[in-house]
C-alpha positions in Angstrom: 21.7 -18.3 134.8 21.8 -14.5 135.1 22.1 -12.6 131.8 24.1 -9.5 131.5 22.4 -6.4 129.9 24.1 -7.0 126.5 23.7 -10.8 126.5 22.4 -12.5 123.4 19.5 -13.9 125.5 17.6 -10.5 125.8 14.3 -10.1 124.1 14.1 -8.4 120.7 12.7 -4.8 120.6 9.0 -4.7 120.1 8.8 -2.1 117.4 8.9 -3.1 113.8 11.2 -1.3 111.4 10.2 -0.2 107.9 13.9 0.0 106.8 16.9 -2.3 107.5 19.0 0.8 108.3 16.4 2.3 110.8 17.5 -0.1 113.5 21.1 1.2 113.3 20.0 4.8 113.5 17.7 4.1 116.4 20.5 2.7 118.5 22.4 5.9 118.0 19.7 8.4 119.0 16.5 6.8 120.1 14.2 9.1 122.1 16.8 11.7 123.0 17.7 15.2 121.8 20.9 15.8 119.9 22.6 19.2 120.2 24.5 20.7 117.3 28.0 19.2 117.5 29.8 22.5 116.9 29.9 26.0 118.3 27.8 28.0 115.9 28.4 31.2 117.9 32.1 30.9 117.7 32.1 30.3 113.9 29.7 33.2 113.4 31.8 35.6 115.5 35.2 34.6 114.2 34.1 34.1 110.7 31.2 36.2 109.7 31.7 39.1 112.1 35.5 39.3 112.4 36.8 38.1 109.0 36.3 40.1 105.9 36.9 37.2 103.5 34.4 34.9 105.1 31.9 37.7 105.5 32.2 38.6 101.8 31.9 35.0 100.7 28.7 34.5 102.7 27.2 37.9 101.5 28.0 37.2 97.8 26.3 33.8 97.8 23.4 34.8 100.1 22.6 38.0 98.2 22.7 36.1 94.9 20.3 33.5 96.3 18.0 36.3 97.5 17.9 37.9 94.0 16.6 34.7 92.4 13.1 35.1 91.0 11.1 31.8 91.5 9.2 30.4 88.5 6.3 28.2 89.5 4.9 25.4 87.3 1.8 23.4 88.1 1.4 20.0 86.4 4.2 21.1 84.0 2.6 24.4 83.0 4.0 27.8 84.1 1.8 29.7 86.5 2.2 33.5 87.0 -0.4 33.9 89.8 -0.6 31.5 92.6 -1.1 31.6 96.4 2.3 29.9 97.0 4.1 32.7 95.0 2.2 35.3 97.1 3.4 33.6 100.3 7.0 33.4 99.2 6.9 37.1 98.0 5.7 38.2 101.5 6.4 35.4 104.1 5.5 37.6 107.1 4.9 41.3 107.8 8.6 41.8 108.7 10.3 39.8 106.0 10.3 39.9 102.2 10.8 37.0 99.8 14.4 37.9 99.0 15.1 38.3 102.7 13.7 34.8 103.4 16.0 33.1 100.8 19.0 35.3 101.9 18.6 34.3 105.5 18.2 30.6 104.7 21.3 30.7 102.5 23.3 32.5 105.2 22.3 30.0 107.9 23.3 27.1 105.7 26.7 28.6 104.9 27.4 29.4 108.6 25.8 26.6 110.4 25.1 23.9 107.8 21.4 24.0 108.9 18.4 26.3 108.2 15.0 26.2 109.8 11.6 27.7 108.7 8.5 27.7 110.8 5.1 27.6 109.0 2.2 29.4 110.8 -1.1 27.9 109.8 -4.6 29.3 110.6 -7.7 27.4 109.7 -5.7 24.7 107.9 -4.0 27.3 105.6 -0.4 28.5 105.8 -0.4 32.2 106.4 3.2 33.0 107.4 6.8 31.7 107.3 9.5 32.6 109.9 13.2 31.8 109.8 14.5 30.4 113.0 18.1 30.6 114.3 19.9 27.2 114.0 21.8 27.6 117.3 18.5 27.7 119.2 17.1 24.6 117.6 17.7 21.0 118.5 16.4 17.8 117.0 14.3 15.3 119.0 14.6 11.9 117.5 11.9 9.3 117.7 11.9 5.5 118.1 12.9 5.1 114.5 15.9 7.4 114.9 14.5 10.2 112.7 13.3 13.6 113.8 9.9 13.5 115.3 10.0 17.0 116.9 12.1 20.1 117.2 12.8 22.1 120.4 13.4 25.9 120.0 14.8 27.8 123.0 14.8 31.5 123.2 14.7 33.9 126.2 14.8 31.0 128.7 11.7 29.4 127.2 11.5 26.3 125.0 8.8 25.5 122.5 8.4 22.0 121.0 7.2 21.6 117.4 5.9 18.1 116.7 6.4 17.1 113.1 2.8 16.2 112.4 0.8 17.6 109.5 -2.8 17.2 108.4 -4.7 17.3 105.2 -3.4 20.3 103.4 -1.3 21.4 106.4 2.5 20.8 106.2 4.6 19.9 109.3 5.4 23.1 111.3 9.2 23.0 110.7 11.3 22.7 107.5 14.8 21.6 108.3 17.3 22.0 105.4 20.8 20.5 106.2 23.9 20.3 104.1 25.5 16.9 103.8 27.4 15.7 106.9 29.1 12.3 106.7 29.3 12.1 110.5 25.8 13.1 111.6 22.3 11.9 110.8 20.5 15.1 111.7 22.7 18.1 111.4 24.6 19.5 108.4 28.3 20.4 108.0 28.8 24.1 107.1 31.5 25.3 104.7 32.8 27.7 107.3 33.8 24.7 109.5 35.8 23.2 106.7 37.7 26.5 106.4 38.2 26.9 110.1 42.0 26.3 110.0 42.4 28.9 107.2 40.1 31.2 109.1 42.2 31.0 112.2 45.4 31.5 110.2 43.9 34.6 108.5 42.7 36.1 111.8 46.0 35.3 113.5 48.0 37.0 110.7 45.8 40.1 111.1 46.3 40.1 114.9 50.0 39.8 114.5 50.2 42.7 112.1 48.0 44.8 114.4 50.4 44.0 117.3 53.4 44.9 115.2 51.8 48.3 114.3 51.0 48.9 118.0 54.8 48.4 118.6 55.7 51.2 116.1 55.8 48.7 113.2 59.3 47.6 114.4 60.4 44.1 115.4 61.2 43.5 119.0 64.6 43.8 120.5 66.7 43.0 123.6 68.2 45.1 126.3 71.6 43.6 127.2 73.1 44.4 130.5 76.8 44.8 130.3 77.6 45.7 133.9 79.0 43.5 136.6 76.7 40.9 138.0 72.9 40.8 137.3 70.1 43.2 137.7 68.2 42.9 141.0 64.5 42.0 140.9 63.6 45.6 141.8 65.7 47.0 139.0 64.3 44.5 136.5 60.7 45.2 137.4 61.3 49.0 137.3 63.0 48.7 133.9 60.1 46.6 132.5 57.5 49.0 133.7 59.3 52.0 132.2 59.6 50.3 128.8 55.9 49.3 128.8 54.7 52.7 129.9 57.0 55.0 127.9 58.2 53.2 124.9 55.5 50.7 123.8 52.6 51.3 121.5 52.0 53.4 118.4 51.8 56.6 120.5 55.4 56.2 121.5 56.7 55.5 118.0 60.2 56.9 117.4 60.6 58.0 120.9 64.4 57.9 121.9 65.4 55.4 124.5 67.8 56.7 127.2 70.0 53.9 128.5 72.2 54.0 131.5 74.1 51.7 133.8 75.6 49.5 131.1 72.4 48.8 129.2 72.6 48.2 125.4 69.7 47.9 123.0 70.0 45.3 120.3 67.1 45.0 117.8 66.1 41.6 116.6 65.7 41.8 112.9 63.3 39.6 110.8 64.2 38.0 107.6 62.2 38.8 104.5 60.7 35.3 104.7 59.6 35.9 108.3 58.0 39.2 107.3 55.9 37.7 104.5 52.6 37.9 106.4 50.7 39.3 103.4 51.3 36.2 101.3 50.3 34.0 104.2 47.1 35.9 104.6 46.4 35.7 100.9 46.9 31.9 100.9 44.5 31.6 103.8 42.0 33.8 102.1 42.1 31.6 99.0 41.4 28.5 101.1 38.4 30.2 102.7 37.1 31.2 99.3 37.7 27.6 98.1 35.5 26.2 100.9 32.6 28.5 99.8 33.1 28.1 96.1 33.8 31.8 95.5 36.4 32.8 92.8 39.2 34.6 94.7 39.2 37.3 91.9 35.9 38.5 93.2 37.3 39.1 96.6 40.2 41.3 95.4 42.9 38.7 96.4 46.0 39.4 94.2 47.9 36.7 92.4 44.9 34.8 90.9 44.7 34.9 87.2 42.7 31.7 86.7 39.7 33.4 85.0 40.0 35.4 81.8 38.1 38.3 83.2 35.8 39.5 85.9 32.7 38.5 84.0 33.8 34.9 83.7 34.6 34.7 87.4 31.1 36.1 88.2 29.5 33.5 85.9 31.4 30.7 87.7 30.2 32.0 91.0 26.6 31.8 89.9 26.9 28.4 88.2 28.9 26.7 91.0 27.7 28.3 94.2 24.6 30.5 93.9 22.4 28.5 91.6 22.9 25.1 93.2 22.1 26.5 96.6 19.1 28.5 95.3 17.6 25.5 93.5 18.0 23.4 96.6 16.1 25.9 98.8 13.3 26.4 96.3 12.9 22.6 95.9 12.8 22.1 99.6 10.2 24.9 100.1 8.0 23.6 97.3 8.2 20.0 98.5 7.3 21.2 102.0 4.5 23.6 101.1 3.2 22.2 97.9 0.6 19.8 99.4 -1.0 22.7 101.2 -2.0 24.4 97.9 -4.1 21.7 96.3 -3.5 18.3 94.6 -1.6 19.7 91.6 2.1 18.9 91.1 4.0 22.1 91.9 7.6 22.8 91.1 9.8 25.9 91.8 12.8 26.8 89.7 14.9 30.0 89.5 14.4 32.3 86.5 17.8 32.0 84.9 16.9 34.6 82.3 16.7 37.3 85.0 20.3 36.7 86.1 22.5 39.4 84.5 25.7 37.5 84.9 24.4 34.7 82.7 23.0 36.8 79.9 25.8 35.8 77.5 25.3 32.1 77.7 21.5 32.4 77.8 21.5 34.5 74.6 23.5 31.7 72.9 21.0 29.1 74.1 18.0 31.2 73.0 19.6 31.6 69.5 20.3 27.9 69.1 16.8 26.9 70.3 15.1 29.6 68.1 16.9 28.3 65.0 15.7 24.7 65.7 12.7 24.7 63.3 11.9 21.0 64.1 10.9 22.0 67.7 7.4 23.2 68.7 6.9 26.3 70.8 6.2 24.2 73.9 9.3 22.1 73.3 11.4 25.3 72.9 10.0 26.6 76.2 11.0 23.4 77.9 14.4 23.5 76.4 15.2 26.9 77.8 13.8 26.0 81.3 10.2 27.2 81.1 7.0 25.2 81.5 4.4 24.6 78.9 2.2 27.7 78.3 -1.0 27.4 80.3 
């Protein structure tokens, strides 16, 4: 009896699975490349380059992440001098340490994905380079997980096989935000705010069109003569209106009517003219997607926070620090084995953050007054490692 391709009589796949879920993942993407399932270019143009609210949200968070000073601990003891710190301080001749973290944070916020290439010479990591996420695609292996990355630029493609050696990390670090619908690519905050982003941009375009029309609502020319206008008369009248009475340069120019024509302006109700509140509501939703307090964006009508300092503290605690910790942990987990057998950990120096000085002073005071703690226990309580 002939069996169909999906018959129960077919042979089982030869490869062995180390996880019960790997078989499911392999069916979805075995041995094929998966492109990013969204238009990164459109989101970057309409959001970051053409929308002031989205641009400011990304800049506030990314600049804050770039200002974080990494603190390195080795086997639980703080280390002030280490080759990993030197590499992160100067990843390559054209990029500084803050620039590396800022670029990674910006890519995550705009694309949901960030990629770093490690350049190794003589089994030692010498440089780190940030790669554009829209040029990268994941190549999944037989187990369904990424076995290589293809990077395309200038019509040429380079494949990075994710194989490391003794003391040499895999060539590509891929950091992705959580995405419930994709196994490889992350979901960016900007995509979640896309409806609000379109509304905010459309409101701005509407206001610009209204200003181009002398900031007046449209109207209707009513013909009161006998019969109807001929096609030639209608076309000539339309051309004269567009050439001589439209646009901001013709604002206030008197309209000379003849032949039974009457101009009747179409008025707008106060509710129809409330574009400003619609833009503010869309701006709040964009800020919500990024986790930025609207007060820091200059959006009126938001009195949730007692003062500006409190809003700045919330921004650091809820948006900047979680993202900064994630990036430092990913970099340390990726690069740590290349710098010896010691257990390395990277954490941001919270004491160097000016917006958090108030709460840090309170913590230092409470810990300092705790006479039952040793000096090393006090250091660990405030986020530092044991003194080496």
